[in-house]
N, C-alpha and C positions, 0 to 999 in steps of 0.2 A: 754327227760325224763322231766317232770314237776314237781318243788321241792314243799316244802310243804307251803311257802310263796306265789308263783305264784298260786298253788292252791286255798288258800284261797282268793285270791284277784280275779280269774276266776275260779271258780268251773264250771268242765264238763257240768252240766246243762245250765249255763250261757251263755260257747262256743258255744253249740250246737245251740242258736239263734243268737250268734253273726257270728258265720262261714258263713253261706248262704248271710250276708249283706255285707262282705269284697268285694270290685272290685278285679277282677282278675289282677295278676301283669301282666304288659306290658313290655315286654322286650325292651330295645334302638332299634333303625331302624338301627343303625350302629355297632350294636352286641357289644360284650365284656362287661366290667363290671364285678361286683361281682354276687354271686350267691343273689337273693332275700330273707329278712329276714323272719324268719316264724311269719305269720300272728297273731296266738297265744300269741308270746312272744311279739311282738310289741304292742297288745291291753293289755296285761299284763303291761307292762310298761307304758301304757299311764293311766290305773287306778291306777297304783301305784302313778303317778304323782300328779294324783286328790287326792286320798285319803291322801296322806303324806304331798303334798303341796311342795315337793322339787322343786328345779331348775331345770330344762331340765339338765344343766351342771353336776347336782349332782345324774343324774340316775345310781343307781348301775353297775356295770359291769355284776353284776351276774344273769340280765335278758337274756343277749345274744344278745342286740341290741345295737349299738352304738348310741349317742346322736343324730346326726345328723337325723340318720334312724328313730328315733321314731320321733322326730319332724316334719321330712319331711312326714312322713307317715301319722302323726296325720293331719297335715294342708290338705293332700287330701283327707283323710276321713271327715274331717269338709265340704269341697268344694262340696263331694258327699252326704251329708246329711247324712253317716254312724249312726251318733249319734241319729239324730231325729227318723229315721226308726227304730232304735232299742228301742226306747221307745215306740213308736207306736206297734212293735210287740208285747212286754211284755206288753202293755194292751190290746191288741188283746186275749191273753192267761189268761188273768185277767178277760176280759169279758166273754169270753168261759167258765169260771169256776165259772162263778156268782159272782166275787169277787168284782165288782163295783155297788155302790151305785148313783142309778140316781135320787135319791129323789130332791138332790139340790147340786148345785156347789159354791164354795167358792172361793174368789177372794182376795187377797192380794199382798202387795209388801216390799221390803227391802232393802235398799241403802247399799252398800260397797266401800270401799275407792278405787280408781285406782291408785297406785303408780307411772305408766309410762304414766298416760294418754292415749291417742287415741282414736280409734272410739267408738261413742257409750258411751261417758262418758261427764260428765257437772260437773257445779259445784253445790256442794252437801248442799243444804239446812239446813240439820242436821249435816254437819260436818264444821262449820265456811267459806264454800265456796271452800272446797278442791275438788279436780277433785272426780268423783266416778261414780259408774254404778247402777243401780237399777235392781233387780230381780222382775220379776212378776210371779206368781204362780196362777192357776187355778186348784182346786182339787174337786174331788166328794165328798160326804157327809162325809166322813171319813180321809179324807186328802191325798188319794192319788193323784199324780198330774197328770193331762190331757194333761195341756199345760203351758210353762214355756217361757219366752221371756227376753229380755235384752235393755234396755234402759239408755241414759243419767240420771246421779242422779236428774238433774231438769226438768224431764219429769214431768210431774202432774199425778197421779195414775189414775186418771179417764178417761185420752186420752185411756190408754190399755183396758178399758173393753170390747169394741165393738170388737177390731181386737181379743182380746184373745178368747171371745165369739165365734166368728166365726171361730176361728183355731181347736175348739176342733174336733180333727178325729172321724170319722166312724169308732166306736169299735164294735168288734162283740159280741154278747150275749149268753148267755146259748141257748136261744130259741127263735126263730124268726129274724127280719131283724137288721143290726147294728143299735147302737144308737149314737147320738151325741147331743143328746137336754136335758139337765136336767130340772127337773120339776120347780125349784126355783133357784133364785141366789141369794145369800148372801153376802153382802160388807158391810165394815164401811161406816162412815161419809165424807171420802175423795170421795167416788163414788156418791154423793148425787146430781144428777141434773136429771130432770124430762125428757130430752133428752133422758137417757138413760134408764129411766122406760119405754118410748112409744117404744123405738127399742125392748126392751127385749117382752113387751106384744105382739109387732107383731109378734112375733116368737113363740108365745106360752109358753114363760117363766114367769112364776112370779118374781117379783123384789122384794127380801126382802133387800132393802137398808137402812141403819140406816138413819134417818134425823136428821139434825144439829138443834140442841136447842130443841130438842123433846125427842130423845131416849136416854137413858143412856148407857154408856161405857160398865156398869157390865150387863146390860141387853144382850147386843151383846156380851158379851164375854162367852157365852153359846154354843155359835158355833164357835166364831173365835180362840180360843184356838187349834183347830184342823189343821187350816191352818197355825197358828203359830208354832205349833210342825211339821208342813212340812217344813217350809222353814228354821227352826232350824237345821232339818235333812240335807238339802241342803246344808246349809251351814257350816255344820260339816264335809263335805269333805273339808278339808284344801284349797285346791286350791280356793276354792270358798270365802275363808273369806276376804281375800283382792285379789283385781285383779292385776294381774303382764302382762297379755298379753297387747300387743299394741293393737292387732287387736281385734275388737268388736266380730269377728264372731269365734274367737278362745275361748274366755270366754264363749260364748255362747255355742260353742261345748261342753266346760267342763259341763257346766250347764245341757245341753240336757243328756248327759252322765250321771251322779248325779241323772236325775229325772229316767234315764232308769234303775239304779241299785237301786235306791230306790223303785220304782215298782217290779224289781225282788225278793227282798225280801220279797214282799206281798205274791209271789205265793205258792200255796199250796203244800206242799213237798209229 
């Protein structure tokens, strides 16, 4: 029986997308052990941790999943790329419904503090050198996230432009072949390097990168607010506000899940 809270966190429409992506349970070769936990209950518990920001040890028992099981299954699903696959599956559905605008893509980043350090962290230049991570987001014209990534907080934004653009998945379209190339790329002055402009043009993408000392910030703001709104939405999932994971891939897993849920909310009902 799925209770009201669980149904709000993981509605039936979302679970229909998630269920085929979950790796099948593999029994221990030696046999024995307890019965496998229900996949939907585990996924719901993970969404609760992402949404509420609670520590794993404070996971309510009402979900019917023990803390070790929830964390172990989360780690396994991160290794299997379940949350990245979920993000791409939802993007496919948005594309098929004609909900993605490929006129332009927008790129930006934001830093978060890493309480326990770990991989994919570095001294933050905006937080007195404390350990932190940087969230990178590339969205389509209206702010729907197409690609997300995590680096150390001391990584310069510009170094992620090419990897993020190259990582745009081939997304289904309402008509015709899959799309993975926006018409333009908008970015702020932190990405103002000619090497990036040349790289984009070689791929048929028109660069719309603000130039240092030339273009004013208020002019860029006509478009930037959309990606800022997207990043605010992603960090609105409380587990993304401050990083507690020692393993960078776990924090990235939560980010991919947050992006997938953000996209899911844009699906037409």
